[in-house]
C-alpha positions as CSV (number, residue, x, y, z in Angstrom):
1,M,38.0,-27.4,12.2
2,T,38.4,-30.1,9.5
3,V,35.3,-31.4,7.8
4,K,35.6,-34.9,6.5
5,L,33.3,-36.9,4.2
6,I,33.7,-40.7,4.3
7,V,32.1,-42.5,1.4
8,V,31.9,-46.2,0.5
9,G,33.2,-46.9,-3.0
10,K,34.5,-44.6,-5.7
11,T,32.3,-42.1,-7.5
12,E,31.8,-43.9,-10.8
13,N,30.2,-41.1,-12.8
14,K,33.0,-38.8,-14.1
15,A,30.6,-35.8,-14.4
16,L,29.6,-36.2,-10.7
17,E,33.2,-36.7,-9.7
18,S,34.1,-33.5,-11.5
19,L,31.4,-31.5,-9.7
20,I,32.3,-32.9,-6.3
21,L,35.9,-31.9,-6.9
22,E,34.8,-28.4,-7.9
23,Y,32.9,-27.9,-4.6
24,A,35.7,-29.5,-2.6
25,H,38.1,-27.0,-4.2
26,R,35.7,-24.1,-3.3
27,L,35.5,-25.3,0.3
28,K,39.3,-24.8,0.7
29,H,38.5,-21.0,1.1
30,Y,36.4,-21.7,4.2
31,T,37.7,-24.8,6.0
32,R,39.9,-27.9,5.7
33,F,37.9,-30.4,3.8
34,E,38.7,-34.1,3.0
35,V,37.0,-36.9,1.2
36,L,38.0,-40.4,2.3
37,T,36.9,-43.2,0.0
38,I,36.6,-46.6,1.6
39,P,37.0,-49.3,-1.1
40,Q,33.8,-51.0,-2.0
41,L,33.5,-54.6,-0.8
42,K,34.5,-57.3,-3.1
43,N,32.8,-60.7,-3.6
44,T,29.5,-59.6,-2.0
45,K,27.4,-62.3,-3.8
46,N,27.8,-64.6,-0.9
47,L,27.1,-62.0,1.8
48,S,23.7,-61.0,3.1
49,K,22.8,-57.3,3.2
50,K,23.4,-57.4,7.0
51,E,26.8,-58.9,6.5
52,Q,27.7,-56.2,4.0
53,T,26.7,-53.4,6.3
54,I,28.7,-55.0,9.2
55,K,31.8,-55.2,7.0
56,E,31.4,-51.7,5.7
57,G,30.8,-50.5,9.2
58,E,34.1,-52.0,10.4
59,L,35.9,-50.1,7.7
60,I,34.1,-46.9,8.5
61,L,34.8,-47.2,12.3
62,K,38.4,-47.9,11.6
63,H,38.9,-44.4,10.2
64,L,37.4,-42.5,13.2
65,D,39.2,-41.0,16.1
66,P,37.5,-41.1,19.5
67,S,37.2,-37.3,19.5
68,D,35.6,-37.0,16.1
69,D,32.0,-35.7,16.0
70,F,30.5,-38.3,13.7
71,V,27.4,-37.6,11.6
72,L,25.5,-40.1,9.5
73,L,24.0,-38.9,6.2
74,D,20.8,-40.9,6.4
75,E,17.4,-40.6,4.9
76,N,15.9,-41.0,8.5
77,G,18.1,-38.2,10.0
78,K,17.2,-34.7,11.0
79,Q,16.3,-32.4,8.1
80,Y,17.6,-28.8,7.9
81,T,17.1,-25.9,5.7
82,S,20.3,-24.6,4.2
83,V,20.3,-21.7,6.7
84,D,19.7,-24.0,9.6
85,F,22.5,-26.3,8.4
86,S,24.8,-23.3,8.3
87,T,23.8,-22.5,11.9
88,Y,24.5,-26.1,12.9
89,L,28.0,-25.8,11.4
90,Q,28.7,-22.5,13.1
91,K,27.8,-24.1,16.5
92,K,30.2,-26.9,15.7
93,M,33.0,-24.5,14.8
94,N,32.3,-22.4,17.9
95,S,32.6,-25.5,20.1
96,G,36.3,-25.9,19.3
97,L,35.7,-29.2,17.5
98,R,38.7,-30.5,15.7
99,N,37.0,-33.0,13.3
100,L,33.5,-33.1,12.0
101,V,33.0,-36.3,10.1
102,F,30.1,-37.0,7.8
103,V,29.6,-40.5,6.3
104,T,27.4,-41.9,3.5
105,G,27.0,-45.7,3.9
106,G,26.7,-48.3,1.2
107,P,23.6,-49.3,-0.6
108,Y,22.0,-51.0,2.5
109,G,22.6,-48.3,5.0
110,F,24.5,-48.5,8.3
111,D,25.4,-51.3,10.7
112,E,24.1,-50.8,14.3
113,R,27.6,-50.3,15.6
114,V,28.0,-47.3,13.3
115,K,24.7,-45.9,14.3
116,K,25.6,-46.2,18.0
117,R,28.9,-44.5,17.4
118,S,27.3,-41.6,15.6
119,N,26.6,-38.3,17.3
120,A,23.9,-37.3,14.9
121,S,22.1,-38.2,11.8
122,V,21.3,-35.7,9.0
123,S,18.9,-36.2,6.0
124,L,19.3,-34.2,2.9
125,S,15.8,-34.9,1.8
126,K,12.7,-37.1,2.4
127,M,13.4,-38.4,-1.1
128,T,15.9,-41.3,-1.7
129,F,19.0,-40.5,-3.8
130,S,21.7,-42.7,-5.0
131,H,24.8,-42.8,-2.8
132,Q,26.7,-41.3,-5.8
133,M,24.3,-38.3,-5.9
134,V,24.3,-37.7,-2.2
135,R,28.0,-37.0,-2.3
136,L,27.5,-34.1,-4.7
137,F,24.4,-32.8,-2.9
138,F,26.2,-32.9,0.5
139,V,29.3,-31.1,-0.7
140,E,27.2,-28.4,-2.4
141,Q,25.2,-27.9,0.7
142,L,28.4,-27.7,2.8
143,Y,29.7,-25.0,0.4
144,R,26.4,-23.2,0.5
145,A,26.4,-23.2,4.4
146,F,29.8,-21.6,4.5
147,T,28.7,-18.9,2.0
148,I,25.7,-18.2,4.1
149,L,27.9,-17.8,7.2
150,R,30.0,-15.3,5.3
151,N,27.0,-13.4,3.8
152,E,28.2,-14.2,0.3
153,P,25.7,-14.0,-2.6
154,Y,25.7,-17.7,-3.5
155,H,22.5,-18.5,-1.5
156,H,19.4,-16.6,-2.3
157,Q,16.6,-16.2,0.3
């Protein structure tokens, strides 16, 4: 199974980017992992928030295959403990799924078409984080889930 993370806009903070790359490298021991960065929209001053989410949504949907299991990383999604998230991943792997695609939206969330196309929605916390931070938190939790599945000592219970 390939796990993909689609993000809108580059990670601007070099320290965050370095940590994201570190966890992405660690994930290579467990699964195929890819980060796809969709360029941030230009000239948004004349666009409403809704218009921005529509345009971002078009770019996101363009990168999905019909067979992809598509999961929104959204503050209103289902919350998991780290152990429960590892179980969720194991079920996806056991199902024979080819691509499990997670996506973080832009600053104003997701367009309705993106929400309708999604198979699930996952929240990393009830708190709100910057989209830059969510990337790191998600990649770390993904790594943690795989170490839990392998009974490795990274996660302490």
